NUSEKOL-587306 format. One line per field, with one value per residue: residue in one letter; chain; residue number from 1; x negated, y negated, z of N, C-alpha, C in turn. Coordinates in pm, 1 decimal. Layout:
BEGIN
type <- (A|...)
mol <- (A|...)
seq <- (NUM|...)
n_east <- (X|...)
n_north <- (Y|...)
n_up <- (Z|...)
ca_east <- (X|...)
ca_north <- (Y|...)
ca_up <- (Z|...)
c_east <- (X|...)
c_north <- (Y|...)
c_up <- (Z|...)
END
This chain:
BEGIN
type <- (M|V|G|P|I|P|F|G|T|V|T|R|D|A|L|P|D|Q|I|A|A|R|V|I|A|L|I|T|E|R|H|L|N|P|G|D|R|L|P|P|E|R|E|L|A|Q|A|M|G|V|S|R|S|S|L|R|E|A|L|R|A|L|S|L|L|G|V|T|E|M|R|Q|G|D|G|T|Y|L|T|A|L|D|P|D|A|L|M|R|P|F|G|L|V|L|A|L|N|D|G|Q|L|Q|E|L|F|E|A|R|R|V|I|E|P|G|L|A|A|L|A|A|E|R|I|D|E|P|T|L|D|A|L|R|A|C|V|S|E|A|A|E|A|V|H|D|E|E|A|F|L|R|I|D|L|E|L|H|G|L|I|A|R|A|A|S|N|S|I|L|W|H|V|I|G|S|I|S|G|M|G|V|A|S|R|R|R|T|N|P|L|P|G|L|R|E|Q|S|V|E|D|H|R|A|I|V|A|A|L|E|A|R|D|G|E|A|A|A|A|A|M|L|H|H|L|E|N|V|R|S|R|T|V|E)
mol <- (A|A|A|A|A|A|A|A|A|A|A|A|A|A|A|A|A|A|A|A|A|A|A|A|A|A|A|A|A|A|A|A|A|A|A|A|A|A|A|A|A|A|A|A|A|A|A|A|A|A|A|A|A|A|A|A|A|A|A|A|A|A|A|A|A|A|A|A|A|A|A|A|A|A|A|A|A|A|A|A|A|A|A|A|A|A|A|A|A|A|A|A|A|A|A|A|A|A|A|A|A|A|A|A|A|A|A|A|A|A|A|A|A|A|A|A|A|A|A|A|A|A|A|A|A|A|A|A|A|A|A|A|A|A|A|A|A|A|A|A|A|A|A|A|A|A|A|A|A|A|A|A|A|A|A|A|A|A|A|A|A|A|A|A|A|A|A|A|A|A|A|A|A|A|A|A|A|A|A|A|A|A|A|A|A|A|A|A|A|A|A|A|A|A|A|A|A|A|A|A|A|A|A|A|A|A|A|A|A|A|A|A|A|A|A|A|A|A|A|A|A|A|A|A|A|A|A|A|A|A|A|A)
seq <- (1|2|3|4|5|6|7|8|9|10|11|12|13|14|15|16|17|18|19|20|21|22|23|24|25|26|27|28|29|30|31|32|33|34|35|36|37|38|39|40|41|42|43|44|45|46|47|48|49|50|51|52|53|54|55|56|57|58|59|60|61|62|63|64|65|66|67|68|69|70|71|72|73|74|75|76|77|78|79|80|81|82|83|84|85|86|87|88|89|90|91|92|93|94|95|96|97|98|99|100|101|102|103|104|105|106|107|108|109|110|111|112|113|114|115|116|117|118|119|120|121|122|123|124|125|126|127|128|129|130|131|132|133|134|135|136|137|138|139|140|141|142|143|144|145|146|147|148|149|150|151|152|153|154|155|156|157|158|159|160|161|162|163|164|165|166|167|168|169|170|171|172|173|174|175|176|177|178|179|180|181|182|183|184|185|186|187|188|189|190|191|192|193|194|195|196|197|198|199|200|201|202|203|204|205|206|207|208|209|210|211|212|213|214|215|216|217|218|219|220|221|222|223|224|225|226|227|228|229|230|231|232)
n_east <- (1333.7|1447.7|1444.5|1162.9|894.6|815.2|531.3|316.1|128.4|-194.8|-502.9|-774.8|-1019.0|-937.4|-929.5|-975.5|-748.6|-581.9|-427.6|-325.5|-155.4|2.7|109.3|265.9|438.4|624.2|709.2|829.3|1057.5|1183.4|1183.9|932.4|967.4|984.5|725.6|746.9|566.7|302.5|202.6|-2.5|-376.3|-485.5|-351.6|-195.6|-417.7|-425.6|-135.2|-160.2|-333.6|-626.2|-950.8|-995.9|-1180.7|-1128.0|-894.2|-845.3|-1019.2|-852.2|-597.8|-786.3|-779.5|-490.6|-456.0|-556.0|-445.8|-166.2|0.8|-53.6|-111.1|-416.7|-331.5|-532.3|-597.5|-315.7|-283.7|-164.6|61.4|335.4|326.2|607.8|581.7|637.7|723.8|540.7|359.2|231.3|208.0|6.4|-291.8|-269.0|-374.2|-634.4|-707.3|-571.6|-710.4|-992.7|-950.7|-829.5|-696.7|-464.9|-349.6|-256.9|-73.2|116.0|240.1|374.8|536.9|705.8|731.2|951.7|1157.0|1268.5|1325.7|1579.6|1679.1|1712.1|1964.9|2162.9|2126.6|2210.1|2480.0|2614.5|2519.2|2532.9|2660.5|2455.5|2231.5|2200.2|2104.0|1909.4|1758.0|1685.7|1525.3|1320.9|1191.4|1132.3|982.6|771.2|670.1|548.2|382.9|123.9|-121.1|-152.4|-301.7|-186.5|70.2|198.9|219.9|357.5|583.8|694.6|684.8|924.7|1132.1|1161.3|1198.5|1456.4|1557.9|1567.8|1723.1|1979.9|2063.9|2199.3|2184.0|2130.5|1921.2|1750.6|1654.6|1529.8|1336.1|1174.6|1104.7|911.4|690.4|664.5|346.4|189.1|281.8|199.0|-76.2|-172.2|-94.8|-280.1|-469.5|-370.1|-228.0|-457.1|-599.5|-661.0|-376.3|-240.9|-41.7|125.0|226.6|377.5|660.8|750.2|836.1|1010.4|1191.6|1354.4|1412.7|1595.8|1766.2|1910.6|2038.6|2200.2|2384.2|2508.9|2455.8|2302.4|2194.8|2006.0|1890.8|1803.0|1538.3|1434.9|1294.9|1093.4|959.3|803.9|689.6|568.8|372.0|201.0|44.9|-83.8|-245.4|-436.9|-522.8|-694.9)
n_north <- (1679.2|1937.6|2313.3|2547.0|2402.0|2413.8|2450.0|2602.4|2850.1|2786.8|2832.1|2954.9|2851.9|2579.5|2242.7|1957.6|1737.7|1951.7|2051.0|1752.0|1738.9|1873.7|1824.3|1576.6|1665.5|1832.6|1617.0|1449.2|1685.3|1588.5|1803.6|1668.8|1343.5|1008.3|844.4|1141.5|1356.0|1543.2|1886.6|2031.5|2005.6|2236.6|2415.4|2383.5|2337.8|2668.4|2713.3|2690.1|2812.3|2718.5|2541.1|2383.2|2165.6|2060.6|2068.0|1819.4|1651.5|1599.7|1509.5|1267.5|1136.9|1083.3|941.7|714.2|670.7|590.6|718.6|863.0|854.4|826.9|933.5|814.1|1041.3|1162.1|1248.9|1355.0|1170.0|1115.0|805.3|471.2|502.1|277.5|145.8|-56.7|-105.5|120.0|117.4|-57.4|61.4|103.6|-199.8|-180.9|-10.6|-154.5|-365.0|-256.1|-182.0|-183.8|-94.8|52.9|-235.5|-248.5|-90.1|-104.7|-398.2|-280.2|-108.1|-320.5|-466.8|-273.4|-272.3|-517.1|-702.9|-534.1|-578.1|-887.7|-917.4|-752.0|-943.7|-1136.7|-1137.5|-1078.4|-1282.1|-1453.8|-1790.3|-1933.7|-1764.1|-1871.6|-2077.9|-2051.5|-1982.2|-2205.5|-2369.1|-2279.1|-2275.7|-2516.6|-2544.6|-2441.7|-2558.1|-2802.0|-2615.0|-2623.5|-2590.0|-2470.7|-2185.5|-1941.4|-2014.4|-2072.2|-1783.7|-1694.6|-1780.4|-1759.6|-1448.1|-1442.6|-1545.9|-1354.0|-1134.5|-1185.0|-1209.1|-937.4|-842.2|-1000.9|-823.7|-645.2|-304.8|-55.8|153.5|32.4|-145.7|-12.0|132.1|-106.4|-190.3|27.2|-31.5|-314.2|-383.8|-339.6|-520.3|-726.9|-727.3|-777.8|-960.6|-1120.4|-1140.3|-1229.5|-1499.0|-1699.4|-1767.0|-1967.9|-2258.6|-2066.1|-2083.0|-2332.4|-2261.4|-2026.0|-2128.5|-2302.9|-2067.2|-1948.1|-2124.5|-2155.8|-1877.6|-1895.6|-2080.6|-1913.5|-1689.2|-1916.2|-1944.8|-1742.9|-1534.0|-1256.5|-1111.5|-1349.0|-1388.9|-1119.1|-1175.1|-1393.0|-1314.4|-1118.2|-1250.8|-1341.0|-1209.9|-1086.5|-1330.9|-1420.5|-1129.0|-1148.9|-1350.7|-1237.5|-1062.1|-1184.9)
n_up <- (3692.6|3502.1|3584.7|3455.2|3304.9|2939.2|2925.3|2763.3|2638.1|2500.6|2270.5|2423.2|2389.5|2299.9|2138.8|2341.0|2163.7|2077.7|2321.3|2397.7|2270.3|2230.4|2517.7|2450.0|2304.4|2449.3|2568.7|2320.9|2311.6|2525.7|2774.2|2945.2|3134.4|3083.7|3370.7|3542.4|3748.8|3598.7|3710.2|3944.2|3821.1|3796.2|3780.5|3573.4|3401.5|3394.7|3337.0|3081.3|2962.2|2874.9|2954.9|3249.8|3204.2|2937.5|2981.3|3133.0|2963.9|2772.7|2894.9|2982.0|2679.6|2697.1|2923.9|2794.4|2595.5|2721.1|2788.7|2971.1|3361.6|3595.0|3892.6|4195.7|4442.6|4440.3|4184.2|3879.1|3621.2|3427.5|3196.8|3243.5|2957.6|2782.0|2492.3|2384.5|2506.5|2454.1|2220.7|2139.2|2111.7|1859.6|1752.0|1778.9|1554.6|1333.2|1365.3|1260.6|1036.4|736.1|562.7|719.7|722.9|476.1|460.8|687.8|606.5|398.7|512.2|628.6|430.5|336.5|540.0|661.6|523.0|461.8|717.1|712.9|477.2|694.3|877.8|794.4|734.5|1000.8|1166.8|1438.4|1583.2|1796.2|1773.6|1507.8|1537.4|1780.2|1595.8|1406.3|1611.8|1647.0|1371.9|1396.8|1601.2|1572.1|1291.8|1463.7|1596.2|1430.5|1444.2|1647.8|1705.0|1921.1|2025.5|1771.7|1700.8|1870.3|1812.1|1611.8|1592.7|1831.0|1624.1|1379.9|1495.2|1618.6|1395.3|1369.3|1633.6|1522.3|1334.4|1404.5|1424.8|1575.7|1524.4|1329.9|1474.2|1686.4|1486.4|1414.2|1609.8|1719.1|1555.3|1666.5|1827.8|1613.3|1460.2|1585.3|1650.4|1336.7|1292.3|1438.6|1324.3|1003.8|1092.8|1126.6|884.8|601.2|578.8|628.5|826.1|763.3|529.3|630.8|794.7|572.5|397.1|635.1|702.6|459.1|519.1|679.7|588.8|433.1|572.0|719.7|500.8|493.6|325.4|200.6|-10.3|-92.0|174.5|195.5|-32.0|47.3|262.9|200.0|51.8|204.0|319.5|161.1|49.8|326.8|251.9|41.6|63.8|255.1|134.7|-23.6)
ca_east <- (1301.3|1527.3|1401.0|1007.2|868.4|722.9|376.0|279.9|-17.0|-266.9|-634.2|-865.2|-1162.5|-833.1|-973.0|-910.9|-643.0|-421.0|-403.5|-301.6|-54.3|130.3|203.1|320.7|545.2|660.3|769.2|947.4|1127.3|1276.1|1088.0|891.4|1007.9|897.2|720.8|708.1|438.8|251.7|119.5|-161.0|-489.2|-580.1|-202.7|-156.6|-513.6|-386.2|-61.3|-162.2|-420.3|-713.4|-1016.9|-1007.1|-1257.3|-1057.5|-753.4|-922.5|-1043.3|-743.1|-553.7|-815.6|-780.5|-355.5|-478.4|-626.3|-379.0|-102.4|74.9|-64.3|-179.1|-418.1|-324.4|-675.5|-529.9|-190.5|-264.4|-125.7|198.0|364.4|371.7|717.6|560.9|704.9|667.7|450.6|231.1|223.9|148.9|-125.6|-431.2|-262.4|-407.2|-766.9|-697.0|-525.8|-851.8|-1122.4|-897.0|-792.4|-625.2|-389.0|-330.4|-171.4|60.3|188.8|271.3|445.4|668.5|752.4|851.2|1082.6|1249.3|1239.1|1431.9|1701.8|1748.7|1799.0|2077.7|2268.3|2154.4|2279.3|2656.1|2605.3|2444.1|2621.5|2558.5|2370.0|2150.4|2171.9|2043.6|1762.8|1615.6|1626.9|1455.4|1191.0|1099.9|1105.4|860.6|660.7|591.4|473.4|259.9|60.8|-248.2|-231.9|-264.5|-125.7|197.6|302.1|222.7|473.8|725.3|634.2|764.7|1021.9|1178.5|1201.3|1255.8|1563.7|1658.3|1630.2|1865.0|2121.7|2144.6|2289.0|2188.4|2061.3|1839.3|1634.9|1581.3|1384.4|1218.8|1127.0|1009.0|818.3|584.1|610.5|238.0|124.5|307.2|133.3|-257.5|-186.4|-51.4|-394.5|-571.0|-330.3|-211.3|-562.9|-605.6|-664.4|-292.0|-103.7|81.8|178.6|333.3|502.9|700.7|837.5|925.6|1091.8|1306.8|1402.8|1458.5|1643.7|1885.6|1948.7|2135.1|2359.2|2476.7|2562.6|2380.3|2232.0|2084.4|1937.9|1799.0|1653.1|1447.1|1352.0|1191.8|1062.7|883.3|733.8|572.7|443.5|288.7|129.9|-19.8|-170.3|-346.7|-457.3|-629.0|-747.8)
ca_north <- (1734.3|2111.8|2404.6|2534.5|2321.9|2567.1|2401.9|2743.7|2885.2|2743.1|2917.0|2908.5|2698.6|2478.5|2147.5|1867.4|1733.2|2036.9|2046.9|1654.6|1755.0|2031.9|1709.4|1518.4|1771.8|1797.7|1462.4|1417.6|1736.1|1567.3|1868.6|1601.0|1250.7|877.5|890.2|1254.6|1420.5|1667.6|1968.5|2008.2|1993.3|2394.2|2481.9|2319.7|2446.7|2776.5|2756.0|2618.2|2943.4|2685.4|2514.5|2254.6|2067.7|2035.4|1985.4|1684.7|1578.6|1594.4|1440.4|1092.7|1036.1|1078.3|769.9|596.4|587.5|488.2|821.9|937.7|751.0|896.9|811.1|919.3|1149.7|1150.9|1325.5|1243.5|1171.4|1006.4|601.8|502.0|513.7|154.3|100.9|-222.7|-22.8|262.7|40.6|-133.5|82.0|52.4|-279.2|-155.9|74.0|-234.1|-456.1|-190.5|-95.5|-224.1|34.3|52.9|-296.3|-259.8|25.6|-173.7|-490.8|-200.9|-54.7|-444.7|-541.7|-219.7|-261.6|-635.9|-742.6|-545.6|-627.7|-1010.3|-893.6|-749.1|-1011.8|-1283.7|-1039.2|-1048.2|-1333.3|-1565.8|-1946.8|-1929.8|-1734.3|-1937.2|-2253.8|-2010.5|-1963.0|-2354.2|-2416.7|-2163.1|-2343.0|-2645.6|-2521.0|-2394.0|-2696.0|-2855.5|-2547.2|-2506.1|-2592.3|-2428.4|-1999.2|-1911.2|-2071.7|-2031.4|-1641.3|-1626.0|-1864.1|-1646.5|-1269.3|-1431.9|-1582.7|-1207.8|-1074.3|-1324.3|-1171.2|-789.7|-773.3|-981.1|-700.6|-543.6|-195.9|-18.9|233.4|-34.7|-225.8|61.8|172.0|-204.6|-191.2|68.8|-84.3|-432.7|-389.4|-381.1|-684.8|-860.7|-756.2|-754.3|-1158.7|-1195.5|-1173.1|-1353.2|-1645.4|-1792.5|-1810.1|-2118.3|-2267.6|-1919.0|-2111.0|-2375.0|-2179.1|-1990.5|-2232.1|-2284.1|-1970.6|-1920.3|-2255.1|-2083.1|-1727.8|-1909.6|-2153.6|-1820.4|-1746.7|-1984.4|-1931.7|-1562.7|-1485.8|-1157.0|-1145.7|-1453.7|-1394.1|-1055.8|-1223.5|-1471.9|-1222.2|-1082.9|-1341.7|-1399.6|-1077.0|-1122.5|-1481.8|-1302.2|-1006.6|-1250.8|-1401.3|-1147.2|-977.5|-1261.2)
ca_up <- (3561.6|3538.5|3538.6|3447.2|3162.6|2881.6|2895.7|2705.9|2615.5|2369.7|2239.3|2545.5|2350.0|2185.5|2157.4|2393.5|2100.3|2027.1|2460.1|2449.1|2143.7|2360.7|2624.3|2343.3|2196.1|2516.8|2602.7|2280.1|2357.8|2627.5|2877.9|3004.5|3114.3|3164.4|3538.8|3578.1|3742.6|3584.3|3753.8|3956.7|3701.9|3820.4|3787.8|3481.7|3291.0|3427.8|3277.3|2957.4|2911.2|2905.4|3076.5|3322.8|3117.8|2882.6|2977.3|3216.6|2867.9|2762.9|3039.9|3007.0|2602.1|2658.1|2970.8|2727.3|2526.5|2783.2|2802.2|3160.7|3435.1|3688.6|4002.5|4287.0|4551.5|4366.1|4074.9|3654.4|3614.7|3290.7|3216.9|3139.1|2791.4|2721.2|2356.9|2356.1|2581.7|2375.5|2001.6|2154.4|2062.2|1696.1|1738.7|1744.7|1478.5|1271.9|1313.5|1141.4|942.4|615.9|485.5|740.5|747.3|382.3|496.9|777.9|540.9|261.3|560.7|698.5|297.7|303.7|662.2|744.9|358.1|473.3|863.0|674.5|447.9|740.7|952.2|710.6|719.2|1098.2|1285.4|1527.1|1601.0|1901.3|1713.3|1456.0|1663.8|1789.9|1479.4|1355.5|1683.7|1626.0|1296.5|1441.9|1735.3|1428.0|1239.8|1572.7|1674.9|1287.7|1493.2|1801.2|1629.4|2005.8|2025.1|1658.0|1705.3|1985.7|1796.1|1489.4|1633.4|1849.7|1474.9|1332.1|1633.7|1652.2|1304.9|1360.4|1649.6|1420.3|1226.9|1491.8|1336.8|1671.5|1484.8|1267.8|1562.3|1758.9|1434.9|1358.8|1789.5|1738.8|1477.9|1712.8|1852.1|1545.7|1387.2|1687.7|1542.5|1211.6|1314.7|1497.9|1147.9|913.1|1091.4|1143.6|757.6|587.3|512.8|603.8|883.5|692.2|432.4|681.6|799.1|450.7|433.3|723.3|638.9|359.3|510.0|748.3|528.3|338.5|687.2|769.4|394.0|498.8|201.6|247.8|-135.3|-56.3|252.8|153.2|-129.7|62.2|355.4|67.6|-103.5|235.7|341.5|1.5|64.3|359.4|177.8|-93.1|92.4|358.3|-15.6|-149.0)
c_east <- (1403.8|1525.1|1239.7|991.6|778.1|628.6|353.6|128.0|-102.1|-465.6|-708.8|-978.8|-1103.2|-936.7|-923.8|-774.1|-569.0|-386.9|-310.0|-154.7|80.8|155.1|307.3|471.7|645.5|727.6|909.6|1047.7|1214.2|1208.3|1024.4|968.9|929.6|885.6|722.8|601.6|393.7|207.6|-20.2|-277.4|-487.9|-475.5|-189.6|-210.2|-479.2|-262.2|-22.0|-233.7|-567.9|-785.3|-1008.5|-1054.8|-1201.7|-945.3|-753.2|-969.4|-930.8|-639.0|-616.9|-776.7|-564.6|-356.5|-459.0|-490.7|-193.0|-3.4|85.9|-108.2|-226.7|-428.6|-449.7|-542.0|-378.9|-143.0|-242.4|77.2|183.6|373.7|565.1|732.3|713.9|628.8|567.7|356.9|186.4|184.5|16.6|-242.4|-428.8|-337.7|-544.0|-785.8|-715.4|-706.2|-1002.4|-1070.8|-777.5|-667.1|-448.2|-296.4|-166.0|-52.1|99.7|252.2|441.9|579.9|751.5|791.6|949.3|1205.8|1326.3|1386.7|1574.6|1769.6|1762.0|1916.0|2175.3|2243.2|2245.2|2490.2|2673.3|2596.6|2559.4|2565.7|2502.0|2290.3|2072.9|2090.9|1925.0|1639.6|1597.5|1510.2|1327.5|1103.0|1021.8|942.6|753.7|601.7|532.6|354.7|189.6|-57.7|-289.0|-186.6|-162.2|17.6|252.1|317.6|318.3|557.4|790.0|751.9|915.4|1093.9|1179.9|1190.4|1405.9|1654.9|1676.6|1741.9|1984.3|2151.4|2184.5|2286.0|2075.6|1913.7|1718.2|1563.6|1496.1|1292.7|1133.6|1024.2|889.0|643.1|522.2|420.9|146.7|105.7|193.2|-21.8|-285.3|-157.5|-168.0|-451.4|-566.7|-305.8|-309.6|-613.1|-533.9|-471.7|-202.0|44.8|179.8|269.9|406.0|650.8|812.1|923.9|1011.0|1203.1|1403.7|1523.2|1636.7|1876.2|1984.1|2093.3|2237.4|2416.8|2559.6|2556.4|2284.7|2143.1|1969.3|1814.3|1659.9|1527.0|1420.5|1226.5|1103.5|966.1|781.3|667.4|508.9|338.7|111.2|36.4|-76.6|-275.5|-444.7|-562.0|-686.5|-957.6)
c_north <- (1925.7|2217.4|2408.2|2453.4|2448.7|2519.3|2481.7|2741.5|2836.1|2837.3|2880.9|2852.8|2599.1|2303.4|1989.4|1768.8|1796.0|2012.2|1903.7|1656.0|1843.1|1903.7|1687.5|1572.7|1738.1|1673.1|1456.3|1520.7|1710.2|1711.0|1724.4|1405.5|1099.4|876.3|989.1|1281.7|1539.5|1738.4|1967.1|2055.8|2143.3|2458.2|2468.7|2352.9|2586.5|2812.1|2763.4|2732.5|2795.3|2641.9|2403.2|2160.8|1996.9|2014.1|1812.3|1582.5|1521.1|1450.5|1220.3|1017.9|996.2|907.2|635.2|532.0|533.2|584.4|851.9|862.9|801.1|843.3|883.9|942.7|1210.7|1265.3|1277.7|1244.5|1069.3|887.7|581.9|476.8|407.7|173.5|10.2|-179.1|54.2|226.5|26.0|-66.7|57.8|-86.2|-297.7|-129.2|-72.8|-339.0|-417.0|-145.5|-139.5|-151.4|47.5|-105.0|-307.9|-176.8|-62.8|-283.1|-408.3|-147.4|-212.3|-454.6|-424.2|-224.6|-415.2|-677.8|-697.8|-592.1|-870.3|-992.9|-863.4|-871.3|-1178.7|-1233.9|-1050.8|-1148.3|-1458.4|-1728.0|-1978.0|-1833.7|-1788.6|-2045.5|-2194.1|-2014.1|-2137.7|-2387.6|-2340.6|-2226.8|-2458.9|-2685.3|-2487.4|-2480.4|-2796.1|-2788.0|-2496.9|-2494.6|-2528.9|-2213.0|-1979.3|-1936.7|-2064.7|-1880.0|-1620.0|-1679.5|-1755.7|-1474.7|-1310.5|-1468.7|-1449.0|-1097.0|-1086.9|-1228.2|-1004.4|-747.8|-885.9|-894.4|-627.3|-393.9|-146.2|92.6|167.9|-122.0|-135.0|114.9|21.8|-225.6|-104.2|4.2|-270.1|-417.7|-405.1|-490.8|-760.6|-845.2|-811.5|-966.0|-1212.9|-1245.2|-1230.1|-1505.1|-1756.1|-1866.9|-1924.6|-2150.6|-2177.8|-2002.5|-2179.4|-2344.4|-2082.7|-2019.2|-2277.7|-2162.0|-1964.8|-2018.2|-2157.0|-1929.7|-1768.4|-1958.7|-2051.6|-1738.6|-1743.4|-1972.5|-1814.7|-1519.4|-1355.7|-1136.8|-1243.3|-1420.4|-1236.2|-1076.2|-1294.3|-1400.3|-1204.7|-1157.5|-1404.5|-1352.5|-1105.3|-1275.0|-1405.0|-1194.9|-1046.2|-1283.0|-1327.9|-1059.7|-1021.1|-1223.2)
c_up <- (3595.9|3528.5|3482.6|3331.7|3081.1|2817.2|2831.6|2689.6|2434.1|2351.7|2312.0|2484.5|2297.3|2224.6|2227.0|2302.9|2078.5|2183.3|2466.3|2362.4|2192.8|2434.5|2536.0|2345.0|2321.2|2523.5|2476.1|2279.7|2427.4|2803.3|2979.4|2999.6|3186.0|3336.3|3562.5|3656.3|3725.2|3693.6|3865.9|3848.8|3727.9|3780.5|3694.0|3351.8|3293.8|3311.8|3113.7|2878.9|2898.7|3002.9|3172.8|3263.2|3013.9|2884.9|3056.0|3061.3|2759.7|2783.8|2981.6|2845.7|2618.2|2777.8|2871.2|2654.5|2511.8|2800.5|2927.7|3192.1|3539.1|3787.5|4113.9|4427.2|4521.1|4329.2|3933.2|3674.6|3485.0|3294.7|3229.6|3021.0|2739.6|2567.9|2310.8|2382.5|2513.8|2234.7|2064.3|2103.9|1921.4|1668.9|1651.7|1609.8|1312.0|1226.4|1273.0|1056.6|775.3|543.9|557.9|827.0|652.2|442.0|589.3|705.0|445.3|381.4|618.0|528.9|312.0|422.6|663.1|634.0|416.1|554.2|805.8|602.7|517.8|829.8|915.6|724.5|898.9|1245.5|1330.2|1530.3|1635.3|1833.4|1618.9|1488.4|1663.6|1710.9|1410.4|1481.9|1698.3|1494.6|1284.5|1510.4|1606.9|1320.8|1331.6|1593.0|1521.0|1321.5|1616.7|1790.0|1792.1|1999.3|1916.6|1636.6|1778.9|1896.6|1700.7|1524.4|1712.5|1748.6|1458.9|1405.7|1645.5|1524.9|1339.6|1450.4|1656.2|1350.7|1266.6|1472.6|1471.7|1633.4|1407.6|1348.5|1619.6|1658.9|1376.1|1507.0|1748.6|1679.1|1546.0|1758.9|1735.4|1469.1|1485.2|1630.3|1443.1|1185.1|1356.0|1403.2|1073.2|954.3|1105.2|941.2|701.2|554.0|509.3|701.2|803.0|601.7|485.1|724.4|711.6|446.4|516.4|723.1|543.4|404.0|665.8|715.8|495.6|486.3|771.7|678.5|390.6|411.9|239.6|100.3|-122.4|44.8|268.7|103.0|-97.5|195.1|321.9|17.1|56.1|331.9|245.1|23.2|192.7|337.6|122.3|-21.3|170.7|254.4|-36.7|-113.8)
END
């Protein structure tokens, strides 16, 4: 850290979520970095103009979100801020909220066909070999939910990486935790894993043909198949 951190003051009786929002803002503004140690509780509460009880509650909430960790006798630190870890709480949101699941499908329908189209133009032969292996392994794992989940994630990840667009890669990576949670809900649905194998075959065939339009259409068709079974 360079120079004093502008924690700033908030209303003395501010709710803990306002305090937490200020800490998150300092992270996004790069005033705080992964692994940084926060000032002692008394000092931080004074700097922000809040009570120690409100600050403590905010830090506990941030800890549950995977943003901070409290080390006994050593203070409070920012975590590594690993995207997968930070997305885990969204799994609970998806488990409880069908509306969020539908919004996730909307996001995937916007992003993943575009990734497939770019991948068709840029994919290399080793990646195609890996995708062919995924399809074969998935066909053998249709009765094993955990194995199928792993293979499904690998296939979609390979396509996203093959698109060779770092911005889109980070966008799709930011919802990866939600994707895991959604698949845990959808993969057990009757017939879905078998349908997904066929959909994946069509996607890979379009990638092999270097046909971006067909790859995008096949990916969209796959996502629609999953979505339609989810709302049946």
